[in-house]
PAKOLNU-769470 format. One record per residue: x, y, z of N, C-alpha, C, CB in turn. Coordinates in steps of 0.05 Angstrom, whole numbers, padded with zeros to 5 digits, always signed. Glycine has a CB too. Layout:
<recs>
XYZXYZXYZXYZ/...
</recs>
This chain:
<recs>
+00420-00210+00403+00401-00188+00409+00404-00169+00389+00406-00175+00436/+00430-00159+00382+00432-00137+00356+00420-00147+00332+00461-00131+00348/+00426-00168+00327+00412-00181+00302+00381-00179+00299+00419-00210+00302/+00371-00184+00320+00339-00183+00324+00335-00155+00319+00325-00192+00355/+00348-00136+00334+00341-00109+00328+00341-00099+00297+00359-00093+00345/+00366-00104+00289+00368-00098+00257+00350-00114+00239+00396-00103+00247/+00344-00137+00247+00321-00148+00228+00296-00134+00235+00316-00181+00232/+00287-00121+00260+00264-00111+00259+00265-00081+00243+00256-00110+00288/+00285-00071+00244+00287-00044+00232+00289-00049+00197+00316-00029+00246/+00294-00070+00191+00295-00073+00162+00264-00082+00155+00320-00096+00151/+00252-00096+00175+00221-00101+00175+00204-00076+00174+00212-00118+00201/+00214-00056+00189+00199-00031+00193+00207-00014+00165+00209-00014+00224/+00231-00015+00158+00234-00001+00129+00219-00013+00106+00262+00000+00120/+00214-00041+00104+00203-00049+00085+00172-00046+00089+00214-00074+00079/+00159-00041+00113+00134-00033+00118+00131-00002+00103+00130-00035+00151/+00148+00013+00110+00148+00039+00100+00148+00047+00069+00168+00050+00111/+00170+00029+00058+00173+00027+00031+00145+00015+00016+00199+00011+00027/+00135-00006+00029+00113-00019+00013+00090+00001+00020+00105-00053+00023/+00086+00020+00038+00065+00036+00038+00067+00060+00019+00060+00043+00065/+00094+00070+00016+00099+00089-00003+00094+00078-00034+00129+00097+00002/+00102+00058-00036+00098+00044-00061+00065+00042-00068+00112+00014-00057/+00053+00033-00052+00025+00028-00055+00009+00058-00058+00014+00010-00029/+00020+00078-00043+00008+00106-00043+00014+00114-00079+00027+00131-00016/+00040+00111-00084+00046+00121-00109+00030+00106-00131+00075+00119-00113/+00024+00079-00129+00012+00066-00151-00024+00070-00145+00023+00032-00153/-00031+00074-00121-00057+00083-00123-00062+00112-00137-00067+00082-00094/-00044+00129-00130-00044+00157-00140-00047+00157-00169-00018+00172-00132/-00027+00137-00184-00030+00134-00213-00053+00124-00224-00012+00117-00223/-00062+00105-00212-00088+00087-00218-00112+00108-00213-00090+00056-00196/-00116+00123-00190-00137+00140-00185-00136+00159-00206-00137+00153-00159/-00115+00170-00212-00108+00192-00231-00120+00187-00257-00078+00195-00233/-00110+00166-00268-00122+00153-00292-00148+00146-00294-00110+00133-00297/-00157+00137-00277-00189+00129-00270-00207+00157-00275-00194+00117-00234/-00196+00178-00258-00212+00199-00259-00210+00213-00288-00204+00215-00236/-00185+00214-00301-00187+00222-00329-00206+00207-00346-00162+00219-00341/-00204+00181-00346-00218+00163-00362-00249+00171-00357-00209+00132-00355/-00256+00173-00329-00289+00176-00328-00296+00205-00335-00303+00168-00296/-00277+00223-00334-00286+00249-00343-00287+00252-00371-00270+00269-00333/-00270+00235-00386-00270+00236-00415-00295+00224-00424-00246+00222-00428/-00304+00198-00412-00326+00182-00423-00351+00193-00418-00325+00155-00415/-00353+00206-00393-00381+00223-00384-00385+00253-00393-00383+00224-00352/-00362+00269-00391-00365+00293-00397-00351+00300-00423-00357+00306-00377/-00338+00285-00433-00320+00292-00461-00298+00310-00462-00337+00304-00483/-00288+00320-00429-00268+00337-00429-00256+00325-00396-00279+00372-00433/-00229+00334-00397-00219+00327-00370-00220+00348-00352-00193+00318-00370/-00232+00342-00330-00230+00367-00307-00211+00360-00285-00259+00372-00292/-00186+00373-00284-00166+00370-00265-00165+00398-00248-00139+00362-00279/-00179+00399-00232-00176+00423-00214-00159+00415-00192-00202+00434-00203/-00154+00436-00177-00137+00431-00151-00150+00412-00133-00131+00458-00134/-00180+00416-00131-00192+00399-00112-00195+00372-00116-00215+00408-00108/-00192+00363-00145-00198+00341-00155-00169+00323-00149-00208+00345-00186/-00144+00340-00153-00120+00330-00148-00118+00323-00118-00099+00349-00158/-00125+00343-00100-00123+00340-00076-00140+00316-00065-00129+00363-00066/-00163+00313-00074-00182+00287-00067-00167+00262-00077-00215+00289-00083/-00157+00258-00102-00142+00237-00111-00118+00230-00093-00134+00242-00138/-00102+00251-00084-00079+00248-00063-00087+00238-00036-00066+00273-00058/-00113+00248-00024-00120+00237+00003-00134+00209-00002-00140+00257+00020/-00149+00202-00023-00155+00175-00027-00129+00154-00030-00173+00174-00051/-00116+00161-00048-00089+00142-00054-00072+00141-00027-00069+00155-00080/-00071+00161-00010-00057+00157+00018-00070+00133+00037-00060+00186+00035/-00098+00141+00038-00111+00122+00052-00112+00096+00046-00133+00127+00053/-00113+00087+00017-00117+00066+00004-00086+00056+00007-00131+00070-00026/-00067+00070+00003-00040+00053+00001-00031+00052+00032-00015+00067-00020/-00042+00069+00053-00029+00067+00079-00045+00036+00090-00038+00100+00101/-00073+00038+00082-00089+00009+00088-00078-00016+00080-00114+00009+00076/-00070-00013+00051-00060-00039+00038-00035-00048+00048-00056-00036+00008/-00022-00027+00052+00012-00035+00062+00009-00043+00089+00037-00008+00061/-00004-00034+00101-00006-00040+00135-00021-00068+00136-00025-00014+00155/-00042-00069+00119-00054-00095+00123-00039-00119+00112-00081-00095+00113/-00026-00113+00088-00006-00135+00078+00018-00143+00094+00004-00128+00051/+00031-00122+00112+00050-00124+00133+00037-00141+00154+00059-00097+00143/+00016-00135+00160+00005-00149+00190+00003-00179+00183-00029-00137+00202/-00008-00181+00159-00019-00213+00148+00008-00222+00146-00039-00216+00115/+00027-00216+00136+00056-00229+00132+00071-00231+00159+00075-00212+00110/+00069-00215+00180+00074-00218+00206+00060-00245+00220+00064-00191+00218/+00031-00243+00218+00016-00266+00230+00028-00294+00216-00017-00262+00225/+00032-00295+00189+00043-00317+00175+00070-00324+00186+00044-00311+00145/+00087-00302+00191+00111-00308+00198+00110-00324+00230+00128-00280+00196/+00096-00312+00243+00092-00322+00272+00079-00353+00269+00069-00300+00289/+00060-00357+00253+00050-00384+00250+00070-00403+00242+00029-00386+00231/+00090-00395+00223+00106-00412+00213+00130-00420+00235+00116-00401+00187/+00132-00401+00252+00153-00404+00273+00143-00424+00298+00161-00374+00285/+00116-00420+00300+00102-00437+00322+00095-00470+00313+00073-00421+00330/+00087-00470+00287+00080-00497+00276+00105-00514+00275+00067-00496+00249/+00103-00539+00280+00127-00561+00273+00127-00569+00244+00123-00590+00290/+00147-00575+00232+00147-00575+00204+00137-00607+00204+00177-00566+00187/+00121-00610+00181+00104-00634+00176+00122-00652+00159+00075-00627+00161/+00118-00680+00168+00135-00699+00160+00120-00716+00139+00145-00716+00183/+00127-00715+00110+00112-00725+00091+00114-00757+00088+00119-00711+00068/
</recs>
């Protein structure tokens, strides 16, 4: 029983680390995309406080959705692997 609880904590830790990782990656990507789009269309970089807050909000939403979605699909696959009997080649 203790082993199962420890395994569950590790999985939740992996979920939170995955979400944090995706939020950081999305922030970097959206920041670079914003700078490139500003350079291409306006010829100058427009980094105001509002733009940075928008990037933080969007990257948090995208990172949380991506991390949670991938964790849910991994759990579904794990459950399917436990339920299905191994195939004999």
